mmCIF file as Biopython writes it, N, C-alpha, C and O atoms, coordinates in Angstrom:
data_model
#
loop_
_atom_site.group_PDB
_atom_site.id
_atom_site.type_symbol
_atom_site.label_atom_id
_atom_site.label_alt_id
_atom_site.label_comp_id
_atom_site.label_asym_id
_atom_site.label_entity_id
_atom_site.label_seq_id
_atom_site.pdbx_PDB_ins_code
_atom_site.Cartn_x
_atom_site.Cartn_y
_atom_site.Cartn_z
_atom_site.occupancy
_atom_site.B_iso_or_equiv
_atom_site.auth_seq_id
_atom_site.auth_asym_id
_atom_site.pdbx_PDB_model_num
ATOM 1   N N  . MET A ? 1  ? 86.896  80.095  100.276 1.0 0.0 1  A 1 
ATOM 2   C CA . MET A ? 1  ? 86.790  80.485  99.373  1.0 0.0 1  A 1 
ATOM 3   C C  . MET A ? 1  ? 86.573  81.808  99.783  1.0 0.0 1  A 1 
ATOM 4   O O  . MET A ? 1  ? 86.303  81.870  100.983 1.0 0.0 1  A 1 
ATOM 5   N N  . THR A ? 2  ? 86.605  83.194  99.039  1.0 0.0 2  A 1 
ATOM 6   C CA . THR A ? 2  ? 86.303  84.687  98.842  1.0 0.0 2  A 1 
ATOM 7   C C  . THR A ? 2  ? 86.085  85.116  97.710  1.0 0.0 2  A 1 
ATOM 8   O O  . THR A ? 2  ? 86.926  84.987  96.819  1.0 0.0 2  A 1 
ATOM 9   N N  . ASP A ? 3  ? 85.122  85.605  97.549  1.0 0.0 3  A 1 
ATOM 10  C CA . ASP A ? 3  ? 84.783  86.262  96.493  1.0 0.0 3  A 1 
ATOM 11  C C  . ASP A ? 3  ? 85.039  87.903  96.420  1.0 0.0 3  A 1 
ATOM 12  O O  . ASP A ? 3  ? 85.115  88.445  97.523  1.0 0.0 3  A 1 
ATOM 13  N N  . ASN A ? 4  ? 85.152  88.577  95.504  1.0 0.0 4  A 1 
ATOM 14  C CA . ASN A ? 4  ? 85.014  90.082  95.038  1.0 0.0 4  A 1 
ATOM 15  C C  . ASN A ? 4  ? 86.324  90.321  96.073  1.0 0.0 4  A 1 
ATOM 16  O O  . ASN A ? 4  ? 86.213  91.207  96.921  1.0 0.0 4  A 1 
ATOM 17  N N  . VAL A ? 5  ? 87.378  89.648  96.012  1.0 0.0 5  A 1 
ATOM 18  C CA . VAL A ? 5  ? 88.802  90.331  96.219  1.0 0.0 5  A 1 
ATOM 19  C C  . VAL A ? 5  ? 89.516  91.512  95.984  1.0 0.0 5  A 1 
ATOM 20  O O  . VAL A ? 5  ? 90.369  92.070  96.675  1.0 0.0 5  A 1 
ATOM 21  N N  . LEU A ? 6  ? 88.903  91.880  94.609  1.0 0.0 6  A 1 
ATOM 22  C CA . LEU A ? 6  ? 89.492  92.846  93.390  1.0 0.0 6  A 1 
ATOM 23  C C  . LEU A ? 6  ? 88.801  93.860  94.093  1.0 0.0 6  A 1 
ATOM 24  O O  . LEU A ? 6  ? 89.551  94.749  94.496  1.0 0.0 6  A 1 
ATOM 25  N N  . ALA A ? 7  ? 87.753  93.986  94.331  1.0 0.0 7  A 1 
ATOM 26  C CA . ALA A ? 7  ? 87.072  95.122  94.426  1.0 0.0 7  A 1 
ATOM 27  C C  . ALA A ? 7  ? 86.436  95.849  93.020  1.0 0.0 7  A 1 
ATOM 28  O O  . ALA A ? 7  ? 86.030  97.005  93.141  1.0 0.0 7  A 1 
ATOM 29  N N  . GLY A ? 8  ? 86.363  95.319  91.954  1.0 0.0 8  A 1 
ATOM 30  C CA . GLY A ? 8  ? 86.338  95.808  91.116  1.0 0.0 8  A 1 
ATOM 31  C C  . GLY A ? 8  ? 87.223  96.224  90.610  1.0 0.0 8  A 1 
ATOM 32  O O  . GLY A ? 8  ? 87.009  96.638  89.470  1.0 0.0 8  A 1 
ATOM 33  N N  . GLY A ? 9  ? 88.363  96.322  91.039  1.0 0.0 9  A 1 
ATOM 34  C CA . GLY A ? 9  ? 89.926  95.978  90.431  1.0 0.0 9  A 1 
ATOM 35  C C  . GLY A ? 9  ? 90.351  97.728  91.233  1.0 0.0 9  A 1 
ATOM 36  O O  . GLY A ? 9  ? 91.102  98.538  90.689  1.0 0.0 9  A 1 
ATOM 37  N N  . SER A ? 10 ? 89.777  97.915  92.341  1.0 0.0 10 A 1 
ATOM 38  C CA . SER A ? 10 ? 89.932  99.348  92.880  1.0 0.0 10 A 1 
ATOM 39  C C  . SER A ? 10 ? 91.345  99.194  93.826  1.0 0.0 10 A 1 
ATOM 40  O O  . SER A ? 10 ? 92.211  100.045 94.029  1.0 0.0 10 A 1 
ATOM 41  N N  . VAL A ? 11 ? 91.266  97.933  94.279  1.0 0.0 11 A 1 
ATOM 42  C CA . VAL A ? 11 ? 92.146  96.881  95.273  1.0 0.0 11 A 1 
ATOM 43  C C  . VAL A ? 11 ? 93.832  97.275  94.243  1.0 0.0 11 A 1 
ATOM 44  O O  . VAL A ? 11 ? 94.832  97.703  94.820  1.0 0.0 11 A 1 
ATOM 45  N N  . VAL A ? 12 ? 93.802  97.079  93.111  1.0 0.0 12 A 1 
ATOM 46  C CA . VAL A ? 12 ? 94.885  96.922  92.509  1.0 0.0 12 A 1 
ATOM 47  C C  . VAL A ? 12 ? 95.185  98.227  91.723  1.0 0.0 12 A 1 
ATOM 48  O O  . VAL A ? 12 ? 96.343  98.643  91.678  1.0 0.0 12 A 1 
ATOM 49  N N  . ASP A ? 13 ? 94.124  98.915  91.072  1.0 0.0 13 A 1 
ATOM 50  C CA . ASP A ? 13 ? 94.509  100.548 90.883  1.0 0.0 13 A 1 
ATOM 51  C C  . ASP A ? 13 ? 93.974  101.123 90.909  1.0 0.0 13 A 1 
ATOM 52  O O  . ASP A ? 13 ? 92.768  100.876 90.874  1.0 0.0 13 A 1 
ATOM 53  N N  . PRO A ? 14 ? 94.499  102.430 90.997  1.0 0.0 14 A 1 
ATOM 54  C CA . PRO A ? 14 ? 94.618  103.772 92.101  1.0 0.0 14 A 1 
ATOM 55  C C  . PRO A ? 14 ? 93.714  104.374 91.119  1.0 0.0 14 A 1 
ATOM 56  O O  . PRO A ? 14 ? 92.630  104.719 91.590  1.0 0.0 14 A 1 
ATOM 57  N N  . GLU A ? 15 ? 93.822  104.501 90.365  1.0 0.0 15 A 1 
ATOM 58  C CA . GLU A ? 15 ? 92.916  105.266 89.064  1.0 0.0 15 A 1 
ATOM 59  C C  . GLU A ? 15 ? 91.301  104.368 89.416  1.0 0.0 15 A 1 
ATOM 60  O O  . GLU A ? 15 ? 90.275  105.009 89.186  1.0 0.0 15 A 1 
ATOM 61  N N  . ALA A ? 16 ? 91.192  103.245 89.838  1.0 0.0 16 A 1 
ATOM 62  C CA . ALA A ? 16 ? 89.314  102.686 89.643  1.0 0.0 16 A 1 
ATOM 63  C C  . ALA A ? 16 ? 89.111  103.498 90.798  1.0 0.0 16 A 1 
ATOM 64  O O  . ALA A ? 16 ? 89.904  103.865 91.665  1.0 0.0 16 A 1 
ATOM 65  N N  . LYS A ? 17 ? 87.512  103.770 90.589  1.0 0.0 17 A 1 
ATOM 66  C CA . LYS A ? 17 ? 86.738  104.540 91.641  1.0 0.0 17 A 1 
ATOM 67  C C  . LYS A ? 17 ? 86.736  103.356 92.936  1.0 0.0 17 A 1 
ATOM 68  O O  . LYS A ? 17 ? 86.539  102.151 92.785  1.0 0.0 17 A 1 
ATOM 69  N N  . PRO A ? 18 ? 87.023  104.096 94.278  1.0 0.0 18 A 1 
ATOM 70  C CA . PRO A ? 18 ? 86.919  102.994 95.242  1.0 0.0 18 A 1 
ATOM 71  C C  . PRO A ? 18 ? 85.680  102.411 95.667  1.0 0.0 18 A 1 
ATOM 72  O O  . PRO A ? 18 ? 84.638  103.040 95.487  1.0 0.0 18 A 1 
ATOM 73  N N  . LYS A ? 19 ? 85.671  101.023 96.335  1.0 0.0 19 A 1 
ATOM 74  C CA . LYS A ? 19 ? 84.381  100.635 97.002  1.0 0.0 19 A 1 
ATOM 75  C C  . LYS A ? 19 ? 84.275  101.168 98.478  1.0 0.0 19 A 1 
ATOM 76  O O  . LYS A ? 19 ? 85.201  101.774 99.015  1.0 0.0 19 A 1 
ATOM 77  N N  . ARG A ? 20 ? 83.123  100.909 99.068  1.0 0.0 20 A 1 
ATOM 78  C CA . ARG A ? 20 ? 83.116  101.289 100.314 1.0 0.0 20 A 1 
ATOM 79  C C  . ARG A ? 20 ? 84.008  100.345 101.064 1.0 0.0 20 A 1 
ATOM 80  O O  . ARG A ? 20 ? 84.245  100.601 102.244 1.0 0.0 20 A 1 
ATOM 81  N N  . TYR A ? 21 ? 84.567  99.199  100.458 1.0 0.0 21 A 1 
ATOM 82  C CA . TYR A ? 21 ? 84.964  97.957  101.033 1.0 0.0 21 A 1 
ATOM 83  C C  . TYR A ? 21 ? 86.428  97.837  100.497 1.0 0.0 21 A 1 
ATOM 84  O O  . TYR A ? 21 ? 87.143  96.870  100.761 1.0 0.0 21 A 1 
ATOM 85  N N  . THR A ? 22 ? 86.806  98.863  99.746  1.0 0.0 22 A 1 
ATOM 86  C CA . THR A ? 22 ? 88.253  98.612  99.308  1.0 0.0 22 A 1 
ATOM 87  C C  . THR A ? 22 ? 89.287  98.177  100.330 1.0 0.0 22 A 1 
ATOM 88  O O  . THR A ? 22 ? 89.718  97.049  100.570 1.0 0.0 22 A 1 
ATOM 89  N N  . GLU A ? 23 ? 89.581  99.368  100.879 1.0 0.0 23 A 1 
ATOM 90  C CA . GLU A ? 23 ? 90.334  98.971  102.053 1.0 0.0 23 A 1 
ATOM 91  C C  . GLU A ? 23 ? 90.590  98.297  102.841 1.0 0.0 23 A 1 
ATOM 92  O O  . GLU A ? 23 ? 91.695  98.383  103.377 1.0 0.0 23 A 1 
ATOM 93  N N  . LEU A ? 24 ? 89.228  96.907  103.408 1.0 0.0 24 A 1 
ATOM 94  C CA . LEU A ? 24 ? 89.092  96.144  103.735 1.0 0.0 24 A 1 
ATOM 95  C C  . LEU A ? 24 ? 89.766  94.935  103.006 1.0 0.0 24 A 1 
ATOM 96  O O  . LEU A ? 24 ? 90.517  94.119  103.542 1.0 0.0 24 A 1 
ATOM 97  N N  . MET A ? 25 ? 89.295  94.959  101.431 1.0 0.0 25 A 1 
ATOM 98  C CA . MET A ? 25 ? 89.706  93.840  100.523 1.0 0.0 25 A 1 
ATOM 99  C C  . MET A ? 25 ? 91.483  93.907  100.718 1.0 0.0 25 A 1 
ATOM 100 O O  . MET A ? 25 ? 92.321  93.014  100.839 1.0 0.0 25 A 1 
ATOM 101 N N  . LYS A ? 26 ? 91.591  95.520  100.681 1.0 0.0 26 A 1 
ATOM 102 C CA . LYS A ? 26 ? 93.190  95.244  100.460 1.0 0.0 26 A 1 
ATOM 103 C C  . LYS A ? 26 ? 93.912  94.365  102.031 1.0 0.0 26 A 1 
ATOM 104 O O  . LYS A ? 26 ? 94.874  93.598  101.980 1.0 0.0 26 A 1 
ATOM 105 N N  . THR A ? 27 ? 93.340  94.643  102.999 1.0 0.0 27 A 1 
ATOM 106 C CA . THR A ? 27 ? 94.409  93.938  104.384 1.0 0.0 27 A 1 
ATOM 107 C C  . THR A ? 27 ? 93.880  92.900  104.137 1.0 0.0 27 A 1 
ATOM 108 O O  . THR A ? 27 ? 94.773  92.059  104.034 1.0 0.0 27 A 1 
ATOM 109 N N  . PHE A ? 28 ? 92.442  92.245  103.898 1.0 0.0 28 A 1 
ATOM 110 C CA . PHE A ? 28 ? 92.072  90.883  103.863 1.0 0.0 28 A 1 
ATOM 111 C C  . PHE A ? 28 ? 92.843  90.444  102.532 1.0 0.0 28 A 1 
ATOM 112 O O  . PHE A ? 28 ? 93.069  89.287  102.886 1.0 0.0 28 A 1 
ATOM 113 N N  . ASN A ? 29 ? 93.324  90.517  101.451 1.0 0.0 29 A 1 
ATOM 114 C CA . ASN A ? 29 ? 94.463  90.102  101.041 1.0 0.0 29 A 1 
ATOM 115 C C  . ASN A ? 29 ? 95.920  90.187  101.079 1.0 0.0 29 A 1 
ATOM 116 O O  . ASN A ? 29 ? 96.743  89.416  100.585 1.0 0.0 29 A 1 
ATOM 117 N N  . GLU A ? 30 ? 96.087  91.210  101.723 1.0 0.0 30 A 1 
ATOM 118 C CA . GLU A ? 30 ? 97.557  91.224  102.553 1.0 0.0 30 A 1 
ATOM 119 C C  . GLU A ? 30 ? 97.711  89.954  104.098 1.0 0.0 30 A 1 
ATOM 120 O O  . GLU A ? 30 ? 98.720  89.512  104.648 1.0 0.0 30 A 1 
ATOM 121 N N  . THR A ? 31 ? 96.385  89.735  104.345 1.0 0.0 31 A 1 
ATOM 122 C CA . THR A ? 31 ? 96.494  89.162  105.668 1.0 0.0 31 A 1 
ATOM 123 C C  . THR A ? 31 ? 96.572  87.574  104.859 1.0 0.0 31 A 1 
ATOM 124 O O  . THR A ? 31 ? 97.549  86.927  105.235 1.0 0.0 31 A 1 
ATOM 125 N N  . VAL A ? 32 ? 95.913  87.041  104.076 1.0 0.0 32 A 1 
ATOM 126 C CA . VAL A ? 32 ? 95.475  85.822  103.616 1.0 0.0 32 A 1 
ATOM 127 C C  . VAL A ? 32 ? 96.852  85.243  103.467 1.0 0.0 32 A 1 
ATOM 128 O O  . VAL A ? 32 ? 97.258  84.239  104.052 1.0 0.0 32 A 1 
ATOM 129 N N  . ALA A ? 33 ? 97.717  86.197  102.382 1.0 0.0 33 A 1 
ATOM 130 C CA . ALA A ? 33 ? 98.889  86.156  101.630 1.0 0.0 33 A 1 
ATOM 131 C C  . ALA A ? 33 ? 99.806  86.146  102.337 1.0 0.0 33 A 1 
ATOM 132 O O  . ALA A ? 33 ? 100.858 85.814  101.790 1.0 0.0 33 A 1 
ATOM 133 N N  . ASN A ? 34 ? 99.879  86.523  103.997 1.0 0.0 34 A 1 
ATOM 134 C CA . ASN A ? 34 ? 101.385 86.567  104.771 1.0 0.0 34 A 1 
ATOM 135 C C  . ASN A ? 34 ? 101.037 85.442  105.749 1.0 0.0 34 A 1 
ATOM 136 O O  . ASN A ? 34 ? 101.991 85.051  106.422 1.0 0.0 34 A 1 
ATOM 137 N N  . HIS A ? 35 ? 99.350  84.588  106.049 1.0 0.0 35 A 1 
ATOM 138 C CA . HIS A ? 35 ? 99.723  83.946  107.222 1.0 0.0 35 A 1 
ATOM 139 C C  . HIS A ? 35 ? 100.348 82.681  106.854 1.0 0.0 35 A 1 
ATOM 140 O O  . HIS A ? 35 ? 100.132 82.015  105.842 1.0 0.0 35 A 1 
ATOM 141 N N  . PRO A ? 36 ? 101.196 82.427  107.866 1.0 0.0 36 A 1 
ATOM 142 C CA . PRO A ? 36 ? 102.000 81.036  107.845 1.0 0.0 36 A 1 
ATOM 143 C C  . PRO A ? 36 ? 101.512 80.178  107.521 1.0 0.0 36 A 1 
ATOM 144 O O  . PRO A ? 36 ? 102.125 79.419  106.770 1.0 0.0 36 A 1 
ATOM 145 N N  . GLN A ? 37 ? 99.889  79.807  108.008 1.0 0.0 37 A 1 
ATOM 146 C CA . GLN A ? 37 ? 99.437  78.499  108.379 1.0 0.0 37 A 1 
ATOM 147 C C  . GLN A ? 37 ? 98.701  78.406  107.105 1.0 0.0 37 A 1 
ATOM 148 O O  . GLN A ? 37 ? 98.267  77.301  106.778 1.0 0.0 37 A 1 
ATOM 149 N N  . LEU A ? 38 ? 98.465  79.650  106.181 1.0 0.0 38 A 1 
ATOM 150 C CA . LEU A ? 38 ? 97.417  78.858  104.616 1.0 0.0 38 A 1 
ATOM 151 C C  . LEU A ? 38 ? 98.207  78.939  103.233 1.0 0.0 38 A 1 
ATOM 152 O O  . LEU A ? 38 ? 99.253  79.576  103.104 1.0 0.0 38 A 1 
ATOM 153 N N  . GLU A ? 39 ? 97.839  78.514  102.631 1.0 0.0 39 A 1 
ATOM 154 C CA . GLU A ? 39 ? 98.019  78.448  101.266 1.0 0.0 39 A 1 
ATOM 155 C C  . GLU A ? 39 ? 97.062  78.629  100.437 1.0 0.0 39 A 1 
ATOM 156 O O  . GLU A ? 39 ? 96.094  77.878  100.319 1.0 0.0 39 A 1 
ATOM 157 N N  . SER A ? 40 ? 97.411  80.338  99.370  1.0 0.0 40 A 1 
ATOM 158 C CA . SER A ? 40 ? 96.399  80.757  99.235  1.0 0.0 40 A 1 
ATOM 159 C C  . SER A ? 40 ? 96.383  80.906  97.440  1.0 0.0 40 A 1 
ATOM 160 O O  . SER A ? 40 ? 97.438  80.841  96.809  1.0 0.0 40 A 1 
ATOM 161 N N  . LEU A ? 41 ? 95.496  81.042  96.989  1.0 0.0 41 A 1 
ATOM 162 C CA . LEU A ? 41 ? 95.334  81.377  95.340  1.0 0.0 41 A 1 
ATOM 163 C C  . LEU A ? 41 ? 94.234  82.573  94.974  1.0 0.0 41 A 1 
ATOM 164 O O  . LEU A ? 41 ? 93.018  82.397  95.049  1.0 0.0 41 A 1 
ATOM 165 N N  . LEU A ? 42 ? 94.791  83.676  94.612  1.0 0.0 42 A 1 
ATOM 166 C CA . LEU A ? 42 ? 94.107  84.617  93.878  1.0 0.0 42 A 1 
ATOM 167 C C  . LEU A ? 42 ? 93.520  84.394  92.501  1.0 0.0 42 A 1 
ATOM 168 O O  . LEU A ? 42 ? 94.108  85.018  91.618  1.0 0.0 42 A 1 
ATOM 169 N N  . ILE A ? 43 ? 92.918  83.957  92.272  1.0 0.0 43 A 1 
ATOM 170 C CA . ILE A ? 43 ? 92.131  84.200  90.712  1.0 0.0 43 A 1 
ATOM 171 C C  . ILE A ? 43 ? 91.564  85.273  90.100  1.0 0.0 43 A 1 
ATOM 172 O O  . ILE A ? 43 ? 90.439  85.536  90.524  1.0 0.0 43 A 1 
ATOM 173 N N  . PRO A ? 44 ? 91.969  85.957  89.263  1.0 0.0 44 A 1 
ATOM 174 C CA . PRO A ? 44 ? 91.844  87.664  88.885  1.0 0.0 44 A 1 
ATOM 175 C C  . PRO A ? 44 ? 90.863  87.535  87.898  1.0 0.0 44 A 1 
ATOM 176 O O  . PRO A ? 44 ? 91.090  88.231  86.909  1.0 0.0 44 A 1 
ATOM 177 N N  . ILE A ? 45 ? 90.116  87.044  87.868  1.0 0.0 45 A 1 
ATOM 178 C CA . ILE A ? 45 ? 88.647  87.287  86.726  1.0 0.0 45 A 1 
ATOM 179 C C  . ILE A ? 45 ? 87.692  87.635  87.600  1.0 0.0 45 A 1 
ATOM 180 O O  . ILE A ? 45 ? 87.430  87.052  88.653  1.0 0.0 45 A 1 
ATOM 181 N N  . GLY A ? 46 ? 86.923  89.048  86.946  1.0 0.0 46 A 1 
ATOM 182 C CA . GLY A ? 46 ? 86.071  89.349  87.368  1.0 0.0 46 A 1 
ATOM 183 C C  . GLY A ? 46 ? 86.559  90.214  88.535  1.0 0.0 46 A 1 
ATOM 184 O O  . GLY A ? 46 ? 87.575  90.909  88.554  1.0 0.0 46 A 1 
ATOM 185 N N  . ASP A ? 47 ? 85.703  90.055  89.447  1.0 0.0 47 A 1 
ATOM 186 C CA . ASP A ? 47 ? 85.635  90.886  90.785  1.0 0.0 47 A 1 
ATOM 187 C C  . ASP A ? 47 ? 87.144  89.776  91.805  1.0 0.0 47 A 1 
ATOM 188 O O  . ASP A ? 47 ? 87.546  90.201  92.888  1.0 0.0 47 A 1 
ATOM 189 N N  . GLY A ? 48 ? 87.609  88.724  91.321  1.0 0.0 48 A 1 
ATOM 190 C CA . GLY A ? 48 ? 88.703  88.447  92.138  1.0 0.0 48 A 1 
ATOM 191 C C  . GLY A ? 48 ? 87.663  87.433  93.050  1.0 0.0 48 A 1 
ATOM 192 O O  . GLY A ? 48 ? 86.531  87.670  93.472  1.0 0.0 48 A 1 
ATOM 193 N N  . MET A ? 49 ? 88.768  85.844  93.219  1.0 0.0 49 A 1 
ATOM 194 C CA . MET A ? 49 ? 88.743  85.318  94.064  1.0 0.0 49 A 1 
ATOM 195 C C  . MET A ? 49 ? 89.550  84.757  94.669  1.0 0.0 49 A 1 
ATOM 196 O O  . MET A ? 49 ? 90.503  84.471  93.945  1.0 0.0 49 A 1 
ATOM 197 N N  . THR A ? 50 ? 89.745  84.205  96.394  1.0 0.0 50 A 1 
ATOM 198 C CA . THR A ? 50 ? 90.543  83.667  96.211  1.0 0.0 50 A 1 
ATOM 199 C C  . THR A ? 50 ? 90.366  82.201  97.153  1.0 0.0 50 A 1 
ATOM 200 O O  . THR A ? 50 ? 89.518  82.074  98.036  1.0 0.0 50 A 1 
ATOM 201 N N  . ILE A ? 51 ? 91.191  81.324  96.823  1.0 0.0 51 A 1 
ATOM 202 C CA . ILE A ? 51 ? 90.722  80.089  97.710  1.0 0.0 51 A 1 
ATOM 203 C C  . ILE A ? 51 ? 92.294  79.543  98.216  1.0 0.0 51 A 1 
ATOM 204 O O  . ILE A ? 51 ? 93.354  79.380  97.611  1.0 0.0 51 A 1 
ATOM 205 N N  . SER A ? 52 ? 91.806  79.329  99.828  1.0 0.0 52 A 1 
ATOM 206 C CA . SER A ? 52 ? 92.681  79.227  100.614 1.0 0.0 52 A 1 
ATOM 207 C C  . SER A ? 52 ? 92.505  77.782  101.154 1.0 0.0 52 A 1 
ATOM 208 O O  . SER A ? 52 ? 91.482  77.106  101.052 1.0 0.0 52 A 1 
ATOM 209 N N  . ARG A ? 53 ? 93.709  77.409  101.763 1.0 0.0 53 A 1 
ATOM 210 C CA . ARG A ? 53 ? 93.467  76.040  102.785 1.0 0.0 53 A 1 
ATOM 211 C C  . ARG A ? 53 ? 94.574  76.250  103.495 1.0 0.0 53 A 1 
ATOM 212 O O  . ARG A ? 53 ? 95.479  77.083  103.447 1.0 0.0 53 A 1 
ATOM 213 N N  . VAL A ? 54 ? 94.219  74.950  104.440 1.0 0.0 54 A 1 
ATOM 214 C CA . VAL A ? 54 ? 95.498  75.295  105.842 1.0 0.0 54 A 1 
ATOM 215 C C  . VAL A ? 54 ? 96.503  74.150  105.304 1.0 0.0 54 A 1 
ATOM 216 O O  . VAL A ? 54 ? 96.316  73.194  104.551 1.0 0.0 54 A 1 
ATOM 217 N N  . LYS A ? 55 ? 97.586  74.600  105.953 1.0 0.0 55 A 1 
ATOM 218 C CA . LYS A ? 55 ? 98.832  73.949  105.296 1.0 0.0 55 A 1 
ATOM 219 C C  . LYS A ? 55 ? 98.852  72.788  106.554 1.0 0.0 55 A 1 
ATOM 220 O O  . LYS A ? 55 ? 98.351  73.030  107.652 1.0 0.0 55 A 1 
ATOM 221 N N  . ARG A ? 56 ? 99.406  71.697  106.271 1.0 0.0 56 A 1 
ATOM 222 C CA . ARG A ? 56 ? 99.331  70.446  106.830 1.0 0.0 56 A 1 
ATOM 223 C C  . ARG A ? 56 ? 100.824 69.947  107.306 1.0 0.0 56 A 1 
ATOM 224 O O  . ARG A ? 56 ? 100.967 68.844  107.834 1.0 0.0 56 A 1 
#
């Protein structure tokens, strides 16, 4: 589980004020979403949360 994956909306909204970790979260989200051994779900509530599990 990873918390704050939307970084206050700055990850998805170019008009939002970027946080110091916005670019890191963008890279993390892309990596997790495209990782061939993971199944992931991003929950867009608050600052966002991602739940991932290893595929079997």
